C-alpha positions in Angstrom: 54.7 31.5 84.3 55.9 31.4 87.9 57.4 34.9 87.6 54.1 36.2 86.1 52.0 34.8 88.9 54.4 36.2 91.6 54.2 39.5 89.9 50.4 39.6 90.1 50.5 38.5 93.7 52.7 41.4 94.6 54.1 39.8 97.7 57.8 40.9 98.1 58.7 38.2 100.6 57.4 35.5 98.2 59.3 37.0 95.3 62.6 37.1 97.2 62.2 33.6 98.6 61.4 32.2 95.2 64.3 34.0 93.5 66.7 32.8 96.2 65.5 29.2 96.0 65.8 29.1 92.2 69.2 30.7 92.3 70.6 28.2 94.9 69.2 25.4 92.8 71.1 26.7 89.8 74.2 27.0 91.9 74.0 23.3 93.0 73.4 22.2 89.4 76.3 24.3 88.0 78.8 22.8 90.5 78.2 19.4 88.9 78.8 20.7 85.3 82.0 20.6 83.3 84.0 23.8 82.8 83.1 23.8 79.2 79.4 23.6 80.0 79.7 26.4 82.6 81.5 28.6 80.1 78.8 27.9 77.5 75.9 28.8 80.0 77.6 32.0 81.2 78.3 33.3 77.7 75.2 32.1 75.7 72.5 32.4 78.4 73.7 35.5 80.3 76.0 37.1 77.7 79.1 37.1 79.9 82.6 37.6 78.5 84.2 34.6 80.1 87.3 32.5 79.2 88.4 29.1 80.4 92.0 29.4 81.5 94.5 27.2 79.7 97.8 28.1 81.3 98.8 25.3 83.7 100.4 27.6 86.2 97.3 29.8 86.5 95.0 26.8 86.5 96.5 25.6 89.7 94.5 28.3 91.4 91.8 29.5 89.0 89.6 28.1 86.3 88.1 31.1 84.5 88.6 34.8 83.8 85.5 36.9 83.8 85.2 40.4 82.4 85.3 43.1 85.1 81.9 44.3 84.1 80.2 40.9 84.5 82.1 40.3 87.7 81.2 43.6 89.4 77.6 43.4 88.4 77.1 40.1 90.2 79.6 40.5 93.1 78.3 43.9 94.3 75.8 42.3 96.8 78.4 39.7 98.0 79.7 41.2 101.2 82.6 38.8 102.0 86.0 40.5 101.7 87.2 38.0 99.1 84.8 39.4 96.5 86.1 42.9 96.8 87.9 43.9 93.6 91.2 44.9 95.3 91.5 41.4 96.7 91.2 39.8 93.2 93.7 39.0 90.5 93.1 41.1 87.4 94.5 40.7 83.9 93.6 43.2 81.1 90.1 43.9 82.3 89.4 40.3 83.3 89.1 38.9 86.9 90.4 35.4 87.7 87.9 33.2 89.4 87.5 29.5 90.4 84.9 27.2 89.1 82.9 27.5 92.3 83.1 31.2 92.3 81.7 31.4 88.8 78.8 29.2 89.9 78.2 31.6 92.8 78.3 34.6 90.5 75.8 33.0 88.1 73.6 32.2 91.2 73.5 35.9 91.9 72.7 36.7 88.2 69.8 34.2 88.3 68.5 35.7 91.6 68.5 39.3 90.3 66.9 38.3 86.9 64.0 36.5 88.6 63.4 39.5 90.8 63.3 41.7 87.8 61.0 39.4 85.8 58.6 38.9 88.8 57.9 42.6 89.3 54.3 43.7 89.0 53.2 43.4 85.4 51.0 46.2 83.9 47.3 45.7 83.6 44.8 43.5 85.4 45.1 39.8 86.1 44.1 37.8 83.0 41.0 35.7 83.4 42.9 32.5 82.6 45.4 33.1 85.5 42.8 34.3 88.1 42.4 31.0 89.9 46.1 30.2 89.9 47.0 33.6 91.3 44.4 33.2 94.0 45.6 29.7 94.9 49.2 30.9 95.0 48.3 33.9 97.1 46.6 31.6 99.6 49.8 29.4 99.8 51.9 32.5 100.4 49.7 33.6 103.3 49.6 30.0 104.7 53.4 29.7 104.8 54.6 33.2 105.3 51.6 34.7 107.2 50.0 38.1 106.6 52.6 40.8 106.1 53.1 42.8 109.3 54.1 46.4 109.6 57.8 47.0 110.4 58.4 47.3 114.1 61.5 47.7 116.2 62.0 44.9 118.8 61.1 45.6 122.4 64.2 47.1 123.9 64.7 49.7 126.7 65.4 52.6 124.3 64.6 51.7 120.7 65.3 55.3 119.5 68.9 54.7 120.5 69.6 52.0 117.9 72.5 52.8 115.5 71.8 53.3 111.8 73.4 49.9 110.9 71.1 47.9 113.2 68.0 49.7 112.0 69.0 49.0 108.4 69.5 45.3 109.1 66.0 45.1 110.7 64.4 46.9 107.7 66.2 44.6 105.2 65.0 41.5 107.1 61.5 42.9 107.3 61.5 43.4 103.5 62.6 39.8 102.9 66.0 40.9 101.6 69.0 38.6 101.9 71.2 39.6 104.9 74.6 38.0 105.0 76.1 36.1 107.9 78.0 39.1 109.4 74.8 41.2 109.3 72.8 38.5 111.1 75.5 37.9 113.7 75.7 41.7 114.3 72.0 42.0 114.8 71.6 39.0 117.1 74.6 39.9 119.2 73.6 43.6 119.5 70.0 42.8 120.5 71.0 40.2 123.1 73.6 42.5 124.6 71.1 45.3 125.2 68.6 43.0 126.9 66.3 41.7 124.2 64.9 38.3 124.9 65.9 35.3 122.8 62.3 34.7 121.6 62.1 38.3 120.4 65.5 38.0 118.5 64.3 34.8 116.8 61.1 36.6 115.8 63.2 39.3 114.1 64.6 36.7 111.6 61.2 35.2 110.6 60.8 37.3 107.4 64.2 36.1 106.1 64.0 34.1 102.9 65.8 31.1 104.4 64.3 31.3 107.9 64.4 28.1 109.9 63.1 28.5 113.5 65.1 25.5 114.8 68.4 26.7 113.3 67.8 30.3 114.1 67.0 29.5 117.7 70.1 27.4 118.0 72.3 30.2 116.6 70.7 32.8 118.8 71.2 30.7 121.9 74.8 30.0 120.9 75.5 33.7 120.5 73.8 34.4 123.8 76.1 31.9 125.6 73.6 29.1 126.3 75.1 26.6 123.8 78.5 25.7 122.6 81.3 27.1 124.6 78.9 29.0 126.9 80.5 32.3 125.8 78.2 35.2 125.2 79.4 37.1 122.1 79.6 40.8 121.9 78.8 42.9 118.9 81.5 43.3 116.2 83.5 46.5 116.1 82.6 49.2 113.6 85.8 48.6 111.6 84.8 45.0 111.1 81.3 46.1 110.0 82.8 48.5 107.5 85.0 45.7 106.1 82.0 43.4 105.6 79.7 46.2 104.2 77.4 46.2 107.2 78.0 49.8 108.2 75.2 52.0 106.8 74.9 55.8 106.6 76.9 56.6 109.8 75.7 59.8 111.5 77.7 62.3 113.6 77.6 60.1 116.7 79.0 57.2 114.8 82.2 59.2 114.3 82.8 59.2 118.0 82.3 55.5 118.8 83.9 52.2 117.8 81.1 49.7 118.4 77.3 49.7 117.9 76.8 48.9 121.6 78.8 52.1 122.5 76.5 54.0 120.1 73.4 52.6 121.9 74.8 53.5 125.4 75.8 57.1 124.3 72.5 57.8 122.5 70.5 56.4 125.5 72.3 58.8 127.8 71.6 61.7 125.4 67.9 60.8 125.2 67.6 60.3 129.0 69.3 63.6 129.9 67.1 65.4 127.3 64.0 64.1 129.1 60.4 65.0 128.1 59.7 68.5 126.9 58.0 70.7 129.4 55.0 72.8 128.5 55.5 76.5 128.9 53.6 78.1 131.8 
């Protein structure tokens, strides 16, 4: 019923927040279950090919082996290096995983399935659901506000932002989940090119797990106002590639090693080009 109502509302931010919340709840519950119950849920509910490991030597480090197909389908959006297939132990088409890693993979399966099932259904809203949809739409607007059009933050030269930073901002604006490295990259980049802390905090508001108190603390920490009082710089491009943050690099990207260098170089190009003059 919840998925159907969300589909009729058609609010992308609400869909993604609901899917993430339900997925995290499933993760917390699964961590308390026995290995036998986890194996049963993964195989019977989601159709996974999963085996509980029995060899004592292997069980010192891993609890299950999951088919490569099921593993890749659910780890593709997990950007941490440990999820990359070359960093895993494989055995005849199966990937070794721990109990907590299986729970995390199932969390991702739940999130994606809810997003699929809460997509806009065909036809008009049934009369029986009309009042519920209206009430739910009102709650969405109350807690998330009216959707705003995507805008770049106020910076000296917004046109000089590198593709990776623009992509991060677009993902946040659409309510998509941005991993820790992506958030750190965005915050450190904006702060280092002169964006105010309030403006940076505002950029994270559409995030599905947004908390203004926590976001402000982290932004101030990155900016050097908290913690060790060290202002962090933006990660190198090699680091961003490792964590899957690099996005559609252009020709200028091939000549620089850091998003801040891209911004400086592109700013000079745009400044030197200057406004076009009208012919006499």
